[in-house]
Phi, psi and omega in degrees: 000321180302319180296321179297318180297315181295338181264008181300125179239330182280184179245042183300314184288318176297321181298331181290346176244019181252191180085035179295145179250177183303321181298323179297314181293317180294319179298320179291319180298326182296333178300314179276335172304310180295314181300318183283339171302324178274314186294325181296329177295328179287312184291330186259317189262326194298316182302309182287330174298317179297315184282315190269332180262310183273344178074024179284145180280148178303326180295315179296316181300316180298315180296317180299316179297320180294316178300318180298321180287330175297318177296323179298330179300332177268316187292317186296309178299325178298316179296321178299318179290323177300317180294315181293325185271351177293133181291138177289144173218193184297340179271356181091169179270328187250315187295332182298336180296332178296326176288316180301319194263354187303307182289314177303324180294318179297316181295315181298324179293313182295320184301326181297331187254010181296314184295129170265183179301319181295317179295321179298319179292323180291321179287333182084166184303316181290315182299317182288329176294318179295315181299314181298318181295312182297311183292326179291318179293319178299317178300316180300320179292317180293319180296325175298321180294342174269312190289321183293308176293326179294314178295323179294335182301328182300329182286339183247353174288320177202154173249002181282129185298317181294320179291326177293322175300318180292321176300319179299318178296313180296322178298316181294323176294319176300318178296320179296318178296324178293340181271350184290314182306325181293336177295325178296321179298315181294338178287329184252356192278353181235147174233152179281134179234129179263122181281172183301328182273006178092355179288136180257126178234160177264133181238124182287137181254148184280317189301315178301327181292307185293324178295316180296319181294315181296313180297316180298320182294320179295315179297320179300318180300315180294321180295325180293323175297319180291321178297323177300318182287329188267353179264154182216131179267122183256348173245107185253119179284132178290131182296135179269152171283155181302328182293340182275349183272124185272145174289137181079011183296323182300315180297318178298319181295315181298318178299316180297323180294312185286343176278344181279120186300317183290320179295316178298319178298317179298319178298315180294321177296315178300321179295310183292323179297311181294324178299314180295317181294315181293323179298310182294319180298320181281312188284332178297332178297326176285316183301311185287324181282315190265329180266304183279336182066029182231089184299329182295343179291341175301312180290316183296323181293322178292322177297317179295330180284320186262340179302321177303333179297323180297331179277312186291333180297337178285338184244357186303315181299316180294319179296319179296315181295327183274317187249333183103148182297312182302315187295312183288329178291322178297317178294319179299318179297320179297320179297318179297320179296316180297321180299318180289325175296320178299318178296325178293315182292331182261026182306315183302321180286317185293325179302323179273342179228073188306323184291345174296334178301328182292334177297318179289330174296322179294314180298314178297322180299320178297319180293317183282332184299319182294326177288318178300322179289329188251355186300323181288327176290323176300316180294318181294320176300317181295321177295320175299320181298318177296317183295319179296320184281332182258339182075015182239136178258112178219066186298318181296314179295317179301313182290330178295323177292318176300316181291329177296319176296323176299322179288330172298328174298324176296322178297313178304316180296316180297316178297317182295313181298309185285331173293321178296319178294320178294323180296327180264007179057054182294134179267136177274350177288153178278165176058041179259135176259122183274149180285166179297322179297319178297317181291326176295319177297320179300314181293319179302312181294323183294338182249322184289317183297313176297323179300318180293314182297314182287329176294317177297323180297320178296319179298316180300316181294318181291321191256316189268309183296118192268347185274082175284186185302315182292314183291330176294320177295319178295327180298325181296323179294316180293326180293322177300316178296320180296317179299320178300316179296316183295322177293315181298323182273007179059037177270329180221162172236130183259141174068177178219000000 
């Protein structure tokens, strides 16, 4: 039998988990559609809500975000092992979590935005800091309970490389759709206020924020129930007896993951991508409101960033097949970095013509869109590479480490945003007119920091991530042999 397995040339085993239909792709996309309805409120609204509504200082916010990520270093791997060790049943090992977590995720999201200015004043500075810290950490834990099993689901929905690429595209489109409602909130969340000296400033309002958050959370809850029904696990891990589980196994798995060059590269790319995206989403709200004085640019910039995705998703599959995921993503990251450098160099022109800034957002958007569409496929390929080399299937643990690096990206973004605000001596009081020096610092940070993050991402893809076009094709052959062994050893069951 061993000789037969080593001689596997066809894709019989992979074929048994292929043949996805529209419902499969839509069901998978709804998982991130729902998640991003909640997560986008955090990346786009929370920072400015904390400073302008609750009056929290940028230094405190930065420290709070770092503390939350330190807790994630413990929480995420634990959640990954919980997911991996949960026994499979008729509801599946991974998809059932979307049903479990739907209502808690909606509640956790809303709780972060409950305090208004009046409530913040009633709680006092210490009270509101404690409330913000607790609710933010709780949200992070609940969101982890959604993201780790949901991300792990891609490995068991199909083992076919082309279908996984398509799943990655649909997931990214779902995430983009989930980010749209928050754009409507940013369009209505500020009003113009004329000061005694005639100066006009933008003032953030509470009601548009809380209404948008509540509606988004309710819709997310409903979408998760639908995603649970529309997803199907085609690779079912055979449940192990307790005696088969080794002590210290988690540490061994984590070491094997971090020693794998492609997995580490995928983690770093995921970290830098999220850091850059979160930084621009958060910091642009300050740039457009306080420097340009054009609140509508919040929505327009997001449209310019994500509209290229609608175009590239039509060609992503062809580009991957011709050039490879690693190759096109590396070029895309370089393009995004160049776009931000261009915006920095043309600062003098853009200050007088603010909407020209959106042109660079479009260029950067084209570069980032291809990575956004393929990042999940890059991660899944890397997890497959680890599994082929180690012979062990631990999708939940693997994805938890990947997600932890993504959360480190949140730390990078938080540090970058709040360091930039501290560098320009940002005032948390309302109706403040900033000096020219402060606004110059704001523009410098808004363009230089993304350029650095996206430039580093390109370097990681070119140098560290090892699965180029050729090696990815070779991985599919090795994966077929691995599936044959796992089926023969009664480790997994394919298809239904």
